[in-house]
N, C-alpha and C positions, 0 to 999 in steps of 0.2 A: 504494500500500500504506500503510495507516495502522498506526502502532505506538502503543500506549497503555501508558504506564509508570505504575506505581503510585507515588504520592508517597513520598518518603523524607525523613528529617530530616537536615539538615546543621547543624553547630554552629559558631558563631563565638564567640570568646572575649570581645571587648570588650563593655562594657555599652551603648555607643552605637555604632551602625554607620552610616556615611555611605553614600550611594548608590554612591560610588566604591569604597568598601571592599567592598560587596556585589557590584558588577560585577567587581572584581579577583578576588574569591573565586570567582565563577563561571568566569572565564577561566583561572584558575590550573591547572585539571585538565581534560583532554579528556573525562574520564568524565562531566562535567556537560553536555557538548555535545548529548546526545540530547534530543529533544523530550519535553516533559512538564512536570509541575508538581512543584515542590519546596517544602517548608516549611523555611525557614532560620530557625534560632532563635539569639538571642544571650541574654545574661543577663536583659535586661528587655524585649526587643522580638522579636516573631516576624514573619516576612514570608512571604507566599505569592508565589512566583516562577514564572512560566510562561516556558518557553524554546521557541523554534522555530528551524528551519533551512530555508534556501532555497538552491538551487544558483544560482551566479552564471553566467549565460549571456549571451545576446544582448540580454536585456531591459535597460532603463535601470536605474540604481541606485535611482532613486525608485520604480520599479515593484516591484523586488525588495524594497525596504524596506517598502512598503505590504503586499505579500503576507506578509512575515514578521510584521508587526504583526497582520494578520487571523488568521494561523495561531496566534499566541500567544493571542489572545483566544478562539479556538475551543477550544484545549486547556484553557484556564482554565475556560471555560464547561462543557466536558465534565466536568471535575473537580468543579465547584461544583454543577451541576444534574443531572449524570448524562446518559446517552444510551441510546437504544433501538437495538439492532442486529437487523436482520432479514436473512435470507438466502433465496435461492430458487435451485433448480437446475432448469434447463430442458434437456430432451433433444429435439432435432429429428432426425427420421429421414426419409429419402426414398429412392426408388428410381427408376432410369431404365432403361426397357426400350427397347432398339434392336435390331431384328433378332433374332438368336439369343442375345444377351447381356443380362444384367441387372447393373446397378451399384447398390450400396447406399451411402448416405451417412448419417453420424451426426455430430451436433455437440452438444457438451456446453457449457452456459453456466452459470457460477455468478455470481450477482449478490448482492453484499453491500452493504447500506445501513446507514448510521449516522445517526440523527437526534438532535439536541439543540436545545433552545430555551430562551431566557432572555436575561438582560441582565447583562453584566459591567460593573459600575460601579466607579469609583475606582481602576482599575489604570492606573498610569502607565508610560511607557517608561522602563526602567532603563538599558539600553545596547544597543549592537550591536557585533559584531566579526566579523572574517573568520577562516576556518580558516588554518592555517599554510601550506597550499598555495594559498590565495587562490581556491578554487573554491566555497566555501560561506559564506553570510552567516548568522550566528546573531543572534538578537534576544531580549531578555528584557524582560518587563514585570513589575511587582510591585505589591503592596499590603500595607500593614502590617495585621496581624491581631491579635486579642486573644490574650493568653496563656492 
């Protein structure tokens, strides 16, 4: 299931924001843990920040970290370049006749596709952190943008 969140503005007070301040700001409130793109603005600098989450399971930490980075870039790309969503509903029916009985079968299949293409350049890894229960890895990438 894919969730797309509209970007929203978060404000930081200092006129200069270090990457650690930015990371601490994101980690400070669990409402920022949802996947999506945020515009974070300070007095003189704005940042485009993309956040993703991946469940920590049996995969190696390196694999989970790479998946989180790719998801961050995908979310940022969808925000920057947009995406095309198509859907198709298929209904398959059949019947089976045996002796004096007839059995009918129906299957409904909904297929939803989202396509986006482009290149996300200049976005660096900001930080990654685990949820308080240790079951989810969150990762953020960022890019300074013009005011």
